[in-house]
C-alpha positions in Angstrom: 131.8 -121.1 -63.2 132.6 -124.7 -64.2 131.3 -126.1 -67.4 131.0 -129.8 -67.8 131.5 -131.2 -71.3 130.4 -134.8 -71.7 131.6 -137.5 -74.1 129.3 -138.8 -76.8 128.9 -142.1 -74.9 127.8 -140.3 -71.8 125.2 -138.3 -73.7 123.9 -141.5 -75.3 123.5 -143.1 -71.9 121.7 -140.0 -70.5 119.4 -139.6 -73.5 118.5 -143.3 -73.6 117.7 -143.2 -69.9 115.4 -140.1 -70.0 113.6 -140.7 -73.3 111.3 -143.4 -72.0 110.0 -141.0 -69.4 109.1 -138.4 -72.0 108.0 -140.8 -74.7 106.5 -143.8 -72.8 104.6 -145.2 -75.7 107.5 -145.3 -78.1 110.8 -146.9 -77.2 113.7 -144.8 -78.5 115.5 -146.3 -81.5 119.2 -146.1 -81.7 118.8 -143.8 -84.7 116.7 -141.4 -82.7 119.1 -141.3 -79.8 122.0 -140.8 -82.3 120.2 -137.8 -83.9 119.6 -136.2 -80.6 123.2 -136.8 -79.5 124.5 -135.4 -82.8 122.5 -132.2 -82.1 123.8 -132.0 -78.5 127.4 -132.6 -79.6 127.2 -129.8 -82.2 125.9 -127.4 -79.5 128.5 -128.6 -77.0 131.3 -128.1 -79.6 130.1 -124.5 -80.1 130.1 -124.0 -76.3 133.6 -125.4 -76.0 134.9 -123.0 -78.7 133.2 -120.1 -77.0 134.5 -121.1 -73.6 138.1 -121.3 -75.0 137.8 -117.8 -76.5 136.4 -116.4 -73.3 138.8 -113.8 -72.0 139.5 -112.6 -68.5 137.0 -110.2 -67.0 139.9 -107.8 -66.8 140.7 -107.8 -70.5 140.0 -104.5 -72.1 140.6 -102.6 -68.9 143.6 -100.3 -68.7 145.7 -100.2 -65.5 146.0 -96.6 -64.6 147.6 -96.7 -61.2 150.4 -98.9 -59.7 151.3 -98.9 -56.0 155.1 -98.5 -55.8 155.6 -98.4 -52.0 153.5 -98.2 -48.9 154.9 -95.7 -46.5 154.2 -94.3 -43.0 152.6 -97.1 -41.2 150.4 -96.0 -38.3 150.4 -97.5 -34.8 147.3 -99.6 -35.8 149.3 -101.2 -38.6 147.4 -99.5 -41.4 149.1 -97.6 -44.1 148.0 -94.0 -44.4 150.1 -93.1 -47.4 151.0 -94.9 -50.5 153.4 -94.0 -53.3 151.7 -94.5 -56.6 152.5 -94.3 -60.3 149.5 -93.1 -62.2 148.7 -92.2 -65.7 146.6 -89.1 -66.7 145.0 -88.5 -70.0 145.9 -85.2 -71.5 143.6 -82.9 -73.5 145.0 -84.1 -76.8 144.5 -87.7 -75.8 148.1 -88.7 -74.9 149.0 -89.9 -71.4 151.4 -88.4 -68.9 152.6 -90.1 -65.7 153.0 -88.9 -62.1 154.4 -90.4 -58.9 152.3 -89.3 -55.9 152.5 -89.7 -52.2 149.5 -88.2 -50.4 149.2 -84.6 -51.5 152.7 -84.5 -53.0 154.1 -85.4 -56.3 157.7 -86.4 -57.2 159.3 -83.9 -59.6 162.0 -84.8 -62.2 164.7 -83.5 -59.8 163.8 -86.2 -57.2 162.0 -83.8 -54.8 158.6 -84.1 -53.4 156.4 -81.0 -53.9 152.9 -80.1 -53.0 150.5 -80.8 -55.9 148.3 -77.8 -56.5 144.7 -78.0 -57.4 144.2 -78.6 -61.2 143.3 -75.0 -62.0 146.5 -73.8 -60.3 148.9 -76.0 -62.3 150.9 -74.2 -64.9 153.1 -75.4 -67.7 156.2 -75.3 -65.5 154.5 -77.6 -63.0 153.6 -80.1 -65.8 157.1 -80.0 -67.1 158.6 -80.7 -63.7 156.1 -83.2 -62.3 154.7 -85.2 -65.3 156.6 -87.9 -67.1 156.2 -89.0 -70.7 156.5 -92.7 -69.9 156.2 -94.8 -66.8 159.8 -95.9 -67.4 161.0 -92.3 -67.1 159.0 -91.8 -63.8 160.4 -95.1 -62.4 163.9 -94.0 -63.2 163.6 -90.9 -61.0 161.7 -92.9 -58.3 164.4 -95.6 -58.1 167.1 -92.9 -57.8 165.6 -91.6 -54.6 164.4 -94.8 -53.1 167.4 -95.0 -50.7 166.4 -91.6 -49.2 162.7 -92.7 -48.6 163.1 -96.0 -46.8 
């Protein structure tokens, strides 16, 4: 959306041009035009301030998944698997991170293992396959990149 902010002079020209159409009996005085333009300029100033404060539509959103690598390109040229780094909120409110490719997850030993359904994941699984920070996950991922490409 483009917002056009006009100068005081431009507003004076526009108001002087349209007032006779609305008030044909009374010719607009310079004082009346100035009063109208003062009101318009005050509104425009508020609009400009609000426009400057306007944030991106993405502000306030949290990025939860990053694509690290696209793998396994099919004959049609489409990717059917991506390697992603995703955050998962834990029961106590903290976040853990995982690197996934399809139905597999990268463990801390640099090995891909099948990711069981949530009800089948035990503490040992979470200890092996969830990272405390995205940096920790990326460290393991980068160590094995040469073996994936």
